[in-house]
C-alpha positions in Angstrom: 64.5 158.5 81.5 67.3 158.4 84.1 68.1 161.4 86.2 71.7 162.4 86.7 73.1 164.9 89.2 76.3 166.4 88.0 78.2 168.4 90.7 80.7 170.8 89.2 78.1 170.9 86.4 79.0 174.4 85.1 82.8 173.6 85.1 84.9 172.7 82.1 84.4 168.9 82.1 81.1 169.0 83.9 79.4 171.2 81.3 80.5 168.9 78.5 79.2 165.9 80.5 75.8 167.6 81.1 75.5 168.2 77.3 76.2 164.6 76.3 74.0 163.2 79.0 71.1 165.3 77.7 71.8 164.3 74.1 71.7 160.7 75.1 68.3 161.0 76.8 68.9 161.7 80.5 67.4 164.3 82.7 70.3 166.4 84.2 70.5 168.4 87.4 73.7 170.4 87.4 75.0 171.6 90.7 77.8 174.2 91.1 78.9 176.8 93.6 80.4 178.9 90.7 83.7 179.3 92.6 85.5 178.2 89.5 82.5 177.1 87.3 80.8 179.5 84.9 77.1 180.0 83.9 78.3 180.7 80.4 79.4 177.1 80.1 75.8 175.9 80.5 74.0 178.8 78.8 73.2 176.7 75.8 71.5 174.0 78.0 69.2 176.3 80.0 66.4 176.1 77.5 66.3 172.3 77.6 63.3 171.1 79.6 65.3 168.2 80.9 68.0 170.4 82.3 68.0 172.3 85.6 70.8 174.2 87.5 71.2 174.5 91.2 73.7 177.0 92.6 74.9 175.2 95.7 78.1 174.5 97.7 78.1 170.7 98.3 80.0 171.1 101.5 76.4 171.8 102.7 74.0 168.8 102.4 72.0 168.9 99.2 68.2 168.2 99.0 66.6 167.1 95.8 62.9 166.4 95.6 62.9 164.2 92.6 64.4 160.7 92.1 68.0 160.4 91.2 69.7 157.4 89.4 73.2 158.7 88.9 75.5 161.1 90.7 78.6 162.3 88.9 80.7 164.0 91.6 83.0 166.4 89.6 82.9 169.3 92.1 86.4 170.5 93.0 88.7 173.3 91.8 91.5 171.5 89.9 93.8 174.2 88.6 97.3 175.0 89.9 96.3 178.7 90.4 93.6 177.5 92.8 95.9 175.5 95.1 97.5 178.5 96.9 94.3 180.7 96.6 91.6 178.4 98.1 93.3 175.4 99.7 90.8 175.1 102.5 87.8 175.1 100.1 89.5 172.4 98.0 90.0 170.2 101.0 86.4 170.8 102.2 84.7 170.0 98.9 86.7 166.7 98.6 85.9 165.6 102.1 82.6 167.1 103.4 81.4 167.6 99.8 82.1 164.0 98.8 80.5 162.7 102.0 77.3 164.7 101.3 77.1 163.4 97.8 77.6 159.8 99.0 74.7 160.4 101.5 72.5 161.8 98.7 73.3 158.7 96.5 72.4 156.4 99.4 69.2 158.2 100.1 68.2 158.0 96.4 69.5 154.5 95.9 71.7 156.0 93.1 75.1 155.1 91.8 77.9 157.6 92.4 81.0 158.2 90.2 83.8 160.0 92.0 86.0 162.1 89.7 89.5 161.5 91.2 92.7 162.5 89.5 96.1 161.3 88.3 97.5 163.6 91.0 96.9 160.8 93.5 100.1 159.3 92.1 102.0 162.5 93.0 105.6 162.5 91.7 105.4 158.9 90.4 108.2 156.5 90.8 106.4 154.1 88.4 106.0 154.8 84.7 103.5 154.5 83.2 101.1 154.7 86.2 98.9 151.7 86.9 95.8 151.8 89.2 97.7 149.5 91.6 100.4 152.1 92.2 100.0 153.8 95.6 101.7 157.0 94.6 104.4 159.3 95.9 102.7 162.5 97.3 104.1 165.4 99.3 101.5 165.6 102.0 102.5 169.2 103.1 103.3 170.8 99.8 101.2 173.5 98.1 99.6 171.0 95.8 98.6 168.7 98.7 95.2 170.3 99.2 94.2 168.8 95.9 96.4 165.6 95.8 95.5 164.6 99.3 91.9 165.8 99.0 91.4 163.4 96.1 93.2 160.6 97.9 90.9 161.1 100.9 87.8 161.2 98.6 88.8 157.8 97.2 89.3 156.4 100.7 85.9 157.8 101.7 84.1 156.4 98.6 85.8 153.0 99.2 84.8 153.0 102.9 81.1 153.8 102.0 81.2 150.9 99.5 82.4 148.5 102.2 80.5 149.8 105.2 77.2 150.9 103.6 77.2 148.9 100.4 77.2 152.2 98.4 77.2 151.6 94.6 80.3 153.6 93.5 82.8 154.1 90.7 86.1 155.9 90.7 87.7 157.6 87.7 91.3 158.8 87.9 91.4 161.6 85.4 94.6 162.5 83.6 95.3 165.9 81.8 92.2 166.9 79.9 91.8 169.8 77.6 89.3 171.4 75.2 86.8 174.3 74.8 85.5 175.9 78.0 88.8 175.8 79.9 89.3 179.0 81.9 91.7 181.4 80.1 93.5 182.0 83.4 93.3 178.3 84.3 97.0 178.0 85.1 97.2 174.7 83.3 99.6 174.3 80.4 97.2 174.1 77.4 95.2 177.4 78.1 98.4 179.1 79.2 100.2 178.3 75.9 97.2 179.1 73.8 96.5 182.5 75.4 100.2 183.4 75.1 100.4 182.2 71.5 97.3 184.1 70.4 98.7 187.3 72.0 102.2 186.7 70.5 103.6 186.8 74.0 106.5 184.6 75.2 105.3 181.0 75.8 106.4 180.1 79.3 107.8 176.6 79.6 108.7 175.6 83.2 111.9 173.7 83.7 113.7 172.4 80.6 110.4 171.4 78.9 111.3 167.7 78.9 108.7 166.9 81.5 105.8 165.0 79.9 102.0 165.1 80.0 99.4 162.9 78.3 96.6 165.1 76.9 93.1 163.8 76.5 90.5 165.7 74.6 87.4 166.4 76.7 84.9 164.5 74.4 87.0 161.3 74.9 87.1 161.9 78.7 83.3 162.3 78.9 82.8 159.1 76.9 85.1 157.3 79.4 83.2 158.7 82.4 79.9 157.6 81.1 81.2 154.1 80.1 82.6 153.7 83.6 79.4 154.8 85.3 77.4 152.2 83.4 79.9 149.4 83.8 80.1 146.8 86.5 83.7 147.6 87.4 84.0 149.1 90.9 87.8 149.7 91.3 89.6 152.9 90.3 90.1 153.3 86.5 92.7 155.5 84.8 91.1 157.7 82.1 93.6 159.6 80.0 95.6 159.5 76.8 98.6 157.2 76.9 100.3 159.2 74.1 103.1 161.0 76.0 104.1 164.5 74.9 106.8 166.8 76.3 105.8 170.3 77.4 108.2 171.8 74.9 106.7 169.7 72.1 103.2 171.0 73.1 104.5 174.6 73.1 105.8 174.2 69.5 102.5 172.6 68.4 100.4 175.4 69.9 102.6 178.0 68.4 102.4 176.4 64.9 98.6 175.8 64.9 97.9 179.3 66.3 100.2 180.8 63.6 102.0 182.7 66.4 105.3 184.6 66.4 105.8 183.9 70.2 109.2 182.9 71.4 109.7 180.1 74.0 110.7 181.4 77.5 112.0 179.0 80.2 111.1 179.5 83.8 111.9 177.6 87.1 109.8 174.4 87.6 107.2 174.9 90.4 107.4 172.7 93.6 106.1 169.2 93.3 105.2 169.6 89.6 105.3 166.0 88.2 108.0 165.4 85.7 106.3 162.5 84.0 102.6 161.6 83.4 101.4 158.7 81.4 98.4 156.5 82.2 98.4 152.8 81.8 94.8 152.4 80.4 94.8 148.6 80.0 92.0 148.4 82.7 89.8 150.9 80.8 90.4 149.1 77.5 89.6 145.7 79.0 86.7 146.7 81.3 85.1 149.6 79.4 86.3 149.0 75.8 87.5 152.6 76.0 90.5 154.4 74.6 90.9 158.0 73.4 90.1 158.7 69.7 91.0 162.4 69.2 94.5 163.1 68.1 96.4 166.0 69.8 96.7 168.2 66.7 93.0 167.9 66.0 92.0 168.6 69.7 94.3 171.6 69.8 92.8 173.0 66.6 89.3 172.8 68.1 90.5 174.3 71.4 92.4 177.2 69.8 89.4 178.0 67.6 87.2 178.2 70.7 89.8 180.6 72.4 90.1 182.6 69.2 86.3 183.1 69.1 86.6 185.0 72.4 84.5 182.7 74.5 
């Protein structure tokens, strides 16, 4: 039985990852500071003898007595509402926190997967975005704590691989959605769903023609696990290459939710990317991975979860 440490383990993606790892026979140690994570997300796992939870901020070194085989480093606030609220904490967890997890992996002779982001591409001048694209990031904007934090984390992971022979993987995660997203997350899917369910105006920023590529959380978790167990050591895009405009998403959410909401347009925030679409040819070739869940189906499951009052 392999032992996996999942930082950010009580967060949206982390809690789903913990659940699948347990189902597939791993022992799981979830680590979370609960700054943005929630105990409710892992409440269904606490009775499992192979699951344990440690409340801990990984900017402080973490000590684990048992052996560790895999470290999934998902710890970092990732929502737009967090960027102006806790920018120093975001920078710290992606620098000091990542370093501490790399040191833990070295000590335990474990493999580490760093959860990076499509935000490393910034406002992309290349479309769709390939892993070889270096990005176009505003280093001093409000979003830079996250964008640059993740770019630094990638640089640190790569330096450890070269200098200390660390066994590492890097996933660049594109827009992911599904049950357990925070209601006040600030991202477009929970925003639209909450507004639609309350029959409030659905706020579309800009003209709504900006695009996103929405990947359901179960597909993303599958990609993370495939990457972790692969022999591929360069960054890999994990996301859905099916491009959807924000306005199209708003109309879909309104229809599926049976909402009477109207669409309200607001000014586009600073540095909000106008286009997002991953080139997933590397994931397809190296991991035999591509998303399976269609947007309508994923939205139905997500809206049902929100409706249930979770």
